[in-house]
C-alpha positions in Angstrom: 9.7 -4.4 -11.2 12.0 -5.9 -8.4 11.7 -9.3 -6.7 9.6 -8.8 -3.6 11.3 -8.1 -0.4 10.1 -10.3 2.8 6.1 -10.8 3.2 7.1 -9.6 6.7 8.5 -6.3 6.0 4.9 -5.8 3.8 2.8 -7.4 7.0 3.7 -5.2 9.6 3.2 -2.0 7.5 -0.2 -3.7 6.7 -0.9 -4.1 10.4 0.2 0.2 11.3 -2.8 0.8 8.3 -5.5 -1.1 9.8 -4.0 0.6 13.2 -4.2 4.0 10.9 -0.6 4.7 11.3 0.3 5.6 8.1 2.9 7.4 9.1 4.7 4.2 10.3 3.7 2.1 7.2 5.0 4.7 4.9 8.5 4.5 6.7 8.6 0.7 5.7 6.6 1.3 1.9 9.0 3.8 0.9 12.3 1.3 1.4 10.9 -0.8 -1.5 9.2 1.4 -4.7 9.6 -1.0 -7.3 7.8 -4.2 -6.6 3.9 -4.1 -6.8 2.7 -5.0 -3.2 4.9 -2.4 -1.7 3.5 0.4 -4.1 -0.2 -0.6 -3.7 0.2 0.0 -0.2 2.5 2.9 -0.1 -0.6 3.9 -2.2 -2.9 3.5 0.6 -0.7 5.4 2.5 -1.2 8.6 0.9 -4.9 7.6 0.3 -5.0 8.2 4.3 -3.0 11.2 4.3 -5.0 12.7 2.3 -2.6 13.1 -0.7 -4.8 11.6 -3.9 -2.4 12.7 -6.4 0.4 10.9 -4.8 -2.1 7.8 -4.0 -3.0 7.8 -7.9 0.3 7.9 -8.8 1.5 4.7 -6.6 -1.5 2.9 -7.8 -0.4 3.5 -11.2 3.2 1.9 -10.4 1.3 -1.3 -8.8 -0.9 -1.6 -11.8 -4.2 -1.2 -9.9 -7.3 0.9 -10.4 -7.8 4.2 -8.8 -10.9 6.6 -8.9 -12.5 8.9 -6.9 -14.7 5.8 -5.2 -11.0 4.2 -4.0 -10.9 3.9 -0.1 -8.6 3.1 2.1 -10.6 0.2 4.5 -11.1 -1.6 1.2 -8.1 -1.3 -0.2 -6.7 -2.4 3.3 -8.4 -5.7 3.5 -7.9 -6.3 -0.7 -4.1 -6.1 0.3 -4.7 -8.0 3.6 -6.4 -10.6 1.4 -3.3 -10.7 -0.9 -0.7 -11.1 1.2 -2.1 -14.0 2.4 -3.1 -16.0 -0.8 0.6 -15.7 -1.2 
C-alpha cells in the first residue's frame, strides 16, 4: 500500500460520513485507492450508498472483515477511533 495521504483529507471525509453525506466523502476517498484507511472509508461510503458488493471490495483492499452485520455507524466510529490514535 502507498504512503498515507494527509490525515486532514481523511478527517474531512470522516466528517462527511458522520453527517450522512457519502457523496462528498466519496469525492475525497476516491483520490487514494491504495492506503488502508482510505480504502476502509471508501468501503463505508459504499455501505451508506447501499452497494454492499462494492463495499466488500474496498474492505478486502483495506484488510478489514466484512459480513452482513457490518454497519456504517459502527464502522465510522471505529475509523474515527483509529484516526484519533495516530
